[in-house]
C-alpha positions in Angstrom: 91.6 56.0 -6.5 94.0 58.9 -7.0 97.8 58.2 -6.9 100.7 60.5 -5.9 104.3 60.4 -6.8 107.3 62.7 -5.9 109.1 64.0 -8.9 112.2 66.1 -9.5 112.4 69.0 -12.0 116.1 70.0 -12.6 117.0 73.6 -13.1 117.7 74.9 -16.6 120.8 76.5 -15.2 123.7 74.1 -14.6 124.9 73.9 -11.0 121.7 75.3 -9.6 119.1 73.4 -7.4 116.0 72.0 -9.0 112.6 71.6 -7.5 110.6 68.7 -6.1 106.9 68.5 -6.9 104.0 66.0 -6.4 102.5 64.4 -9.5 98.8 63.6 -8.8 96.8 61.3 -11.1 93.1 60.7 -10.8 90.9 59.3 -13.6 93.8 59.7 -16.0 94.0 63.4 -15.3 97.5 64.5 -14.3 98.2 67.6 -12.2 101.3 68.9 -10.4 101.6 70.4 -7.0 104.8 72.4 -6.4 106.7 72.2 -3.1 109.2 74.4 -1.3 112.0 71.7 -1.5 115.1 72.6 -3.5 117.8 70.0 -4.1 120.7 69.4 -6.4 120.5 66.7 -9.2 123.0 64.4 -7.4 120.7 64.5 -4.2 117.8 62.8 -6.0 117.5 59.1 -6.7 115.1 58.8 -9.7 114.9 55.0 -9.4 113.6 55.1 -5.7 112.1 58.6 -6.0 113.9 59.5 -2.8 116.3 62.2 -1.6 119.8 60.8 -1.3 122.5 62.9 0.5 125.5 63.6 -1.6 129.0 62.8 -0.1 130.3 66.0 -1.7 127.8 68.1 0.3 128.0 67.0 3.9 126.8 70.4 5.1 123.3 69.7 3.5 122.7 66.3 5.2 120.7 68.0 8.0 118.4 70.0 5.8 117.9 67.0 3.5 116.9 64.9 6.5 114.3 67.5 7.4 113.1 67.6 3.8 112.5 63.8 3.9 110.5 64.1 7.1 108.4 67.0 5.8 107.8 65.2 2.4 106.6 62.2 4.4 104.1 64.4 6.2 103.0 66.0 2.9 102.4 62.6 1.3 100.4 61.6 4.5 98.3 64.8 4.1 97.6 63.9 0.5 96.6 60.3 1.3 94.3 61.5 4.1 92.7 64.0 1.6 92.1 61.2 -0.9 90.7 58.9 1.8 88.4 61.7 3.1 87.0 62.5 -0.3 86.6 58.8 -1.1 84.6 58.3 2.2 82.2 61.1 1.2 81.2 58.9 -1.8 81.0 61.9 -4.2 82.8 62.2 -7.5 85.8 64.5 -7.4 88.4 65.7 -9.9 92.2 66.0 -9.6 91.8 69.8 -9.2 89.2 69.2 -6.4 91.7 67.0 -4.6 94.5 69.6 -4.8 92.2 72.4 -3.7 91.2 70.3 -0.7 94.8 69.5 0.0 95.9 73.2 -0.1 93.1 74.2 2.2 94.0 71.6 4.8 97.7 72.3 4.5 97.4 76.0 5.3 96.8 75.5 9.0 97.0 71.7 9.7 100.0 71.5 12.0 99.3 71.3 15.7 101.4 74.4 16.4 99.9 76.4 13.5 96.3 75.5 14.4 96.8 76.0 18.2 98.6 79.3 17.7 95.7 80.6 15.6 93.3 79.6 18.4 95.4 81.2 21.0 95.5 84.5 19.1 91.7 84.3 18.7 91.2 83.7 22.4 93.4 86.7 23.3 91.4 88.9 20.8 88.3 87.9 22.7 89.9 89.0 26.0 90.2 85.3 27.2 93.9 85.8 28.2 94.0 83.1 30.8 92.4 80.5 28.6 95.0 81.4 25.9 97.8 80.9 28.4 96.5 77.4 29.3 96.4 76.5 25.6 100.0 77.7 25.2 101.0 75.7 28.3 99.5 72.5 26.8 101.2 73.1 23.4 104.6 73.7 25.1 104.2 70.4 27.0 103.3 68.4 23.9 106.2 69.9 21.9 108.6 69.0 24.7 107.4 65.5 24.4 108.0 65.7 20.6 111.5 67.2 21.2 110.4 70.2 19.1 109.4 68.1 16.1 106.2 69.4 14.5 103.3 67.1 14.0 100.4 67.5 11.5 96.8 67.0 12.8 96.3 63.9 10.7 99.2 62.2 12.6 97.5 62.7 16.0 96.4 59.1 16.5 95.7 56.9 19.5 99.3 55.6 19.6 100.8 59.2 19.7 98.4 60.4 22.5 99.0 57.3 24.6 102.8 57.8 24.2 102.3 61.4 25.3 100.4 60.2 28.4 103.2 57.7 29.2 105.7 60.6 28.9 103.7 62.8 31.3 103.6 59.9 33.8 107.3 59.4 33.5 107.7 63.1 34.3 105.8 62.4 37.6 102.9 64.7 36.8 99.7 64.2 38.8 96.7 62.7 37.1 94.8 66.0 37.3 97.7 67.8 35.4 97.8 65.0 32.8 94.0 65.3 32.4 94.4 69.1 32.1 96.7 68.8 29.1 94.7 66.0 27.5 91.4 67.9 27.8 92.9 70.9 26.2 94.4 68.9 23.3 91.1 67.0 22.9 89.2 70.3 22.6 91.7 71.5 20.0 91.5 68.3 18.0 87.7 68.3 18.0 87.8 71.9 16.8 90.1 70.8 14.0 87.7 68.0 13.0 84.8 70.6 12.9 86.8 72.7 10.5 87.6 69.6 8.4 91.3 69.9 8.9 91.5 66.3 10.0 89.3 63.2 10.3 87.9 62.1 13.7 89.8 59.1 15.0 89.0 59.5 18.7 92.7 59.4 19.7 91.9 60.4 23.3 89.6 57.4 24.0 92.0 55.5 26.2 93.9 58.2 28.0 92.9 59.8 31.4 90.7 62.9 31.0 88.8 62.7 34.3 89.2 64.7 37.6 90.8 63.0 40.5 89.7 63.9 44.0 92.4 65.9 45.7 93.2 66.3 49.4 91.7 69.5 50.8 94.5 72.0 51.5 92.4 74.8 53.2 94.2 77.0 55.7 92.8 76.4 59.2 91.1 79.4 61.0 93.9 79.8 63.6 96.5 80.3 60.8 94.3 82.9 59.2 94.0 84.7 62.5 97.8 84.6 62.9 98.2 86.2 59.5 95.7 88.9 60.3 97.2 89.7 63.7 100.9 89.6 62.6 102.7 92.8 63.3 104.1 94.2 60.0 105.6 97.5 59.0 102.8 99.7 58.0 102.8 100.6 54.3 105.4 97.9 53.4 105.0 95.6 50.5 104.5 92.6 52.8 101.8 94.5 54.7 100.1 95.3 51.4 100.3 91.7 50.2 98.7 90.6 53.5 95.8 93.0 53.0 95.2 91.8 49.5 95.3 88.1 50.7 92.8 88.9 53.5 90.6 90.9 51.1 90.5 87.9 48.8 89.7 85.7 51.8 86.9 87.9 53.0 85.4 88.1 49.5 85.1 84.3 49.2 88.3 83.8 47.2 88.2 86.7 44.8 91.0 86.5 42.3 93.6 89.3 42.1 92.7 90.2 38.6 89.1 90.7 39.7 90.2 92.8 42.6 92.2 95.0 40.3 89.1 95.7 38.1 86.8 96.6 41.0 85.0 100.0 40.7 83.2 102.2 43.2 79.9 101.5 41.4 80.3 97.8 42.1 79.4 98.5 45.7 75.7 99.4 46.1 73.4 99.2 49.2 75.9 97.0 51.1 76.3 94.5 48.3 79.5 94.1 46.2 78.6 92.8 42.7 81.2 92.0 40.0 81.8 89.8 37.0 84.7 87.3 36.9 87.2 88.2 34.2 87.9 84.5 33.5 84.3 83.2 33.1 82.0 86.3 33.0 80.0 84.9 35.9 78.3 87.5 38.0 78.9 87.2 41.8 77.4 89.2 44.7 78.9 89.4 48.2 77.7 91.2 51.3 80.0 94.0 52.2 81.5 93.6 55.7 83.4 95.9 58.0 86.6 93.9 57.7 86.6 94.6 53.9 86.0 98.3 54.4 88.9 98.5 56.9 91.3 97.2 54.2 89.9 99.6 51.6 90.4 102.5 54.1 94.0 101.5 54.6 94.6 101.3 50.9 93.0 104.7 50.2 95.1 106.3 53.0 98.3 105.0 51.4 97.5 106.5 48.0 
């Protein structure tokens, strides 16, 4: 089994910061993995192999605390890499271990991985899906008080604590499920890419869909909206027409309405594809729809 130690290499220039590095030993082969952490000699305790804040530099206490947290994450990454390679049952060298560690470290924080997925979704034109991913990430980071988490740390205890946080915030079960299903999809994608090991952290949290009370507007209210006297050509009048057009077309979204073209209407049938899902829908063209289009065209 490989072993890892944190070491300090002082600067050759007196009064300058030195560098921390990881010493990795496997089958008596020793390799070093450099880190980004720079500290002064009096901030390192060689006996305990830990960063120790210096009373003479109180302004560095905050950054040293962050270093300790990040080093803990780095060591956790390395231990997970060792465990992963050991589980595969194949022989590996110290260099193999460090290559595997560097590959996983490039994109193995939740924020880093989800941000790359969001960018990819936007490149594919799936803007709305990217927005929902960003919404779920923002919620989870609020739960973490902005503290980053690596994918290997997303265990059952963390996810259950997040669910408890959402319940404390008085979110509905469907909203909780919405966030959980997005994070689960992201986690499973990370497992596929071998950025973490499958631990089924979402096994005991709610990911179902609760039946909601129907909130459909009754027909008399729709008629009142239609017959309401409004100033012709006003923004409210235009908003009312767009609402009614959406109602007449069986709930067409505003983005789909914006992308409609003349060629979509053929032989009395309106055919279009949803921007969100790509699903093709066909609707019989009615006089009430044409009346709204006529008003819009007259106002142009």
